[in-house]
Biotite code that builds the C-alpha atoms (Angstrom):
import biotite.structure as struc

atoms = struc.array([
    struc.Atom([-19.459, -17.440, -16.453], chain_id="A", res_id=1, res_name="MET", atom_name="CA", element="C"),
    struc.Atom([-22.236, -18.395, -14.255], chain_id="A", res_id=2, res_name="SER", atom_name="CA", element="C"),
    struc.Atom([-23.323, -16.250, -11.146], chain_id="A", res_id=3, res_name="ASP", atom_name="CA", element="C"),
    struc.Atom([-22.646, -19.170, -8.981], chain_id="A", res_id=4, res_name="GLN", atom_name="CA", element="C"),
    struc.Atom([-18.997, -19.625, -10.262], chain_id="A", res_id=5, res_name="PHE", atom_name="CA", element="C"),
    struc.Atom([-18.558, -15.666, -9.525], chain_id="A", res_id=6, res_name="LEU", atom_name="CA", element="C"),
    struc.Atom([-19.848, -15.533, -6.238], chain_id="A", res_id=7, res_name="SER", atom_name="CA", element="C"),
    struc.Atom([-17.685, -18.680, -5.305], chain_id="A", res_id=8, res_name="SER", atom_name="CA", element="C"),
    struc.Atom([-14.616, -16.562, -6.430], chain_id="A", res_id=9, res_name="ILE", atom_name="CA", element="C"),
    struc.Atom([-15.585, -13.598, -4.571], chain_id="A", res_id=10, res_name="GLY", atom_name="CA", element="C"),
    struc.Atom([-16.298, -15.483, -1.335], chain_id="A", res_id=11, res_name="LEU", atom_name="CA", element="C"),
    struc.Atom([-12.934, -17.206, -1.857], chain_id="A", res_id=12, res_name="THR", atom_name="CA", element="C"),
    struc.Atom([-11.068, -13.972, -2.147], chain_id="A", res_id=13, res_name="LEU", atom_name="CA", element="C"),
    struc.Atom([-12.908, -12.610, 0.926], chain_id="A", res_id=14, res_name="VAL", atom_name="CA", element="C"),
    struc.Atom([-11.868, -15.477, 2.854], chain_id="A", res_id=15, res_name="PHE", atom_name="CA", element="C"),
    struc.Atom([-8.300, -15.191, 1.505], chain_id="A", res_id=16, res_name="VAL", atom_name="CA", element="C"),
    struc.Atom([-8.121, -11.676, 2.414], chain_id="A", res_id=17, res_name="GLY", atom_name="CA", element="C"),
    struc.Atom([-9.150, -12.276, 6.001], chain_id="A", res_id=18, res_name="LEU", atom_name="CA", element="C"),
    struc.Atom([-6.518, -15.348, 6.247], chain_id="A", res_id=19, res_name="ALA", atom_name="CA", element="C"),
    struc.Atom([-3.981, -12.978, 5.251], chain_id="A", res_id=20, res_name="ILE", atom_name="CA", element="C"),
    struc.Atom([-4.953, -10.051, 7.535], chain_id="A", res_id=21, res_name="ALA", atom_name="CA", element="C"),
    struc.Atom([-5.205, -12.635, 10.449], chain_id="A", res_id=22, res_name="PHE", atom_name="CA", element="C"),
    struc.Atom([-1.537, -14.074, 9.879], chain_id="A", res_id=23, res_name="VAL", atom_name="CA", element="C"),
    struc.Atom([-0.094, -10.611, 9.615], chain_id="A", res_id=24, res_name="ALA", atom_name="CA", element="C"),
    struc.Atom([-1.530, -9.721, 13.084], chain_id="A", res_id=25, res_name="VAL", atom_name="CA", element="C"),
    struc.Atom([-0.192, -12.767, 14.383], chain_id="A", res_id=26, res_name="VAL", atom_name="CA", element="C"),
    struc.Atom([3.181, -12.166, 12.908], chain_id="A", res_id=27, res_name="LEU", atom_name="CA", element="C"),
    struc.Atom([3.244, -8.657, 14.261], chain_id="A", res_id=28, res_name="LEU", atom_name="CA", element="C"),
    struc.Atom([2.165, -9.671, 17.558], chain_id="A", res_id=29, res_name="PHE", atom_name="CA", element="C"),
    struc.Atom([4.998, -12.409, 17.747], chain_id="A", res_id=30, res_name="LEU", atom_name="CA", element="C"),
    struc.Atom([7.407, -10.056, 16.588], chain_id="A", res_id=31, res_name="ARG", atom_name="CA", element="C"),
    struc.Atom([6.570, -7.622, 19.475], chain_id="A", res_id=32, res_name="GLY", atom_name="CA", element="C"),
    struc.Atom([7.587, -10.405, 22.143], chain_id="A", res_id=33, res_name="PHE", atom_name="CA", element="C"),
    struc.Atom([10.805, -10.791, 20.447], chain_id="A", res_id=34, res_name="LYS", atom_name="CA", element="C"),
    struc.Atom([11.737, -7.218, 21.277], chain_id="A", res_id=35, res_name="GLY", atom_name="CA", element="C"),
    struc.Atom([12.403, -6.309, 17.700], chain_id="A", res_id=36, res_name="LYS", atom_name="CA", element="C"),
    struc.Atom([11.558, -2.660, 17.810], chain_id="A", res_id=37, res_name="GLY", atom_name="CA", element="C"),
    struc.Atom([11.502, -0.660, 14.854], chain_id="A", res_id=38, res_name="GLY", atom_name="CA", element="C"),
    struc.Atom([9.726, 2.368, 13.076], chain_id="A", res_id=39, res_name="LYS", atom_name="CA", element="C"),
    struc.Atom([6.134, 1.972, 12.255], chain_id="A", res_id=40, res_name="VAL", atom_name="CA", element="C"),
    struc.Atom([5.023, 3.098, 9.129], chain_id="A", res_id=41, res_name="ARG", atom_name="CA", element="C"),
    struc.Atom([1.860, 2.877, 7.226], chain_id="A", res_id=42, res_name="GLY", atom_name="CA", element="C"),
    struc.Atom([-0.705, 4.307, 5.150], chain_id="A", res_id=43, res_name="GLY", atom_name="CA", element="C"),
    struc.Atom([-4.008, 3.667, 3.167], chain_id="A", res_id=44, res_name="GLY", atom_name="CA", element="C"),
    struc.Atom([-6.021, 4.578, 0.024], chain_id="A", res_id=45, res_name="VAL", atom_name="CA", element="C"),
    struc.Atom([-9.620, 5.148, -0.168], chain_id="A", res_id=46, res_name="VAL", atom_name="CA", element="C"),
    struc.Atom([-11.001, 4.911, -3.785], chain_id="A", res_id=47, res_name="ILE", atom_name="CA", element="C"),
    struc.Atom([-14.029, 6.721, -4.420], chain_id="A", res_id=48, res_name="ILE", atom_name="CA", element="C"),
    struc.Atom([-14.972, 6.006, -7.934], chain_id="A", res_id=49, res_name="GLY", atom_name="CA", element="C"),
    struc.Atom([-11.695, 6.739, -10.053], chain_id="A", res_id=50, res_name="PRO", atom_name="CA", element="C"),
    struc.Atom([-10.384, 9.274, -7.471], chain_id="A", res_id=51, res_name="ILE", atom_name="CA", element="C"),
    struc.Atom([-8.001, 7.771, -4.783], chain_id="A", res_id=52, res_name="PRO", atom_name="CA", element="C"),
    struc.Atom([-7.621, 9.717, -1.435], chain_id="A", res_id=53, res_name="ILE", atom_name="CA", element="C"),
    struc.Atom([-4.379, 8.562, 0.061], chain_id="A", res_id=54, res_name="ILE", atom_name="CA", element="C"),
    struc.Atom([-2.864, 8.978, 3.554], chain_id="A", res_id=55, res_name="PHE", atom_name="CA", element="C"),
    struc.Atom([0.251, 7.919, 5.188], chain_id="A", res_id=56, res_name="GLY", atom_name="CA", element="C"),
    struc.Atom([2.812, 8.292, 8.074], chain_id="A", res_id=57, res_name="THR", atom_name="CA", element="C"),
    struc.Atom([5.703, 9.117, 6.028], chain_id="A", res_id=58, res_name="ASP", atom_name="CA", element="C"),
    struc.Atom([6.800, 10.002, 2.451], chain_id="A", res_id=59, res_name="LYS", atom_name="CA", element="C"),
    struc.Atom([7.975, 6.589, 1.242], chain_id="A", res_id=60, res_name="GLU", atom_name="CA", element="C"),
    struc.Atom([4.748, 4.848, 2.385], chain_id="A", res_id=61, res_name="SER", atom_name="CA", element="C"),
    struc.Atom([2.679, 7.476, 0.520], chain_id="A", res_id=62, res_name="VAL", atom_name="CA", element="C"),
    struc.Atom([4.803, 7.068, -2.670], chain_id="A", res_id=63, res_name="LYS", atom_name="CA", element="C"),
    struc.Atom([4.466, 3.137, -2.590], chain_id="A", res_id=64, res_name="PHE", atom_name="CA", element="C"),
    struc.Atom([0.432, 3.542, -2.134], chain_id="A", res_id=65, res_name="ILE", atom_name="CA", element="C"),
    struc.Atom([0.384, 5.989, -4.764], chain_id="A", res_id=66, res_name="LEU", atom_name="CA", element="C"),
    struc.Atom([1.897, 3.923, -7.425], chain_id="A", res_id=67, res_name="VAL", atom_name="CA", element="C"),
    struc.Atom([-0.279, 0.894, -6.343], chain_id="A", res_id=68, res_name="LEU", atom_name="CA", element="C"),
    struc.Atom([-3.594, 3.134, -6.294], chain_id="A", res_id=69, res_name="SER", atom_name="CA", element="C"),
    struc.Atom([-2.488, 4.364, -9.953], chain_id="A", res_id=70, res_name="ILE", atom_name="CA", element="C"),
    struc.Atom([-2.127, 0.645, -10.954], chain_id="A", res_id=71, res_name="ILE", atom_name="CA", element="C"),
    struc.Atom([-5.274, -0.267, -9.488], chain_id="A", res_id=72, res_name="LEU", atom_name="CA", element="C"),
    struc.Atom([-7.428, 2.510, -11.079], chain_id="A", res_id=73, res_name="VAL", atom_name="CA", element="C"),
    struc.Atom([-5.637, 1.762, -14.459], chain_id="A", res_id=74, res_name="ALA", atom_name="CA", element="C"),
    struc.Atom([-6.744, -1.825, -13.927], chain_id="A", res_id=75, res_name="LEU", atom_name="CA", element="C"),
    struc.Atom([-10.273, -0.690, -13.089], chain_id="A", res_id=76, res_name="LEU", atom_name="CA", element="C"),
    struc.Atom([-10.590, 1.414, -16.319], chain_id="A", res_id=77, res_name="VAL", atom_name="CA", element="C"),
    struc.Atom([-9.151, -1.488, -18.546], chain_id="A", res_id=78, res_name="ILE", atom_name="CA", element="C"),
    struc.Atom([-11.417, -3.797, -16.975], chain_id="A", res_id=79, res_name="LEU", atom_name="CA", element="C"),
    struc.Atom([-14.503, -1.695, -17.391], chain_id="A", res_id=80, res_name="MET", atom_name="CA", element="C"),
    struc.Atom([-13.779, -1.033, -21.092], chain_id="A", res_id=81, res_name="VAL", atom_name="CA", element="C"),
    struc.Atom([-13.055, -4.759, -21.778], chain_id="A", res_id=82, res_name="LEU", atom_name="CA", element="C"),
    struc.Atom([-16.366, -5.694, -19.829], chain_id="A", res_id=83, res_name="TRP", atom_name="CA", element="C"),
    struc.Atom([-18.502, -3.245, -21.844], chain_id="A", res_id=84, res_name="SER", atom_name="CA", element="C"),
    struc.Atom([-16.803, -4.530, -24.981], chain_id="A", res_id=85, res_name="ASN", atom_name="CA", element="C"),
    struc.Atom([-17.769, -8.179, -24.217], chain_id="A", res_id=86, res_name="ILE", atom_name="CA", element="C"),
    struc.Atom([-21.183, -7.395, -23.202], chain_id="A", res_id=87, res_name="PHE", atom_name="CA", element="C"),
    struc.Atom([-22.548, -5.410, -26.053], chain_id="A", res_id=88, res_name="ARG", atom_name="CA", element="C"),
])
């Protein structure tokens, strides 16, 4: 694959991520006007190398993020192994 193709894919993914974040913020803003209150839950993960650091507001969100981070780290390891085998 060419460098230009990979950079265009990366740039496209950045813009798609920004668009998804913008739509999520707008939807949350509109939900606030409708008066549909609810329990606020959330969490996040910071991956430093292969080690995830997970935080959250409740057990359910932490479990969900833990599963997602395990899948992400597994995919990262698989891609690293495949990448090193392709470009030997």
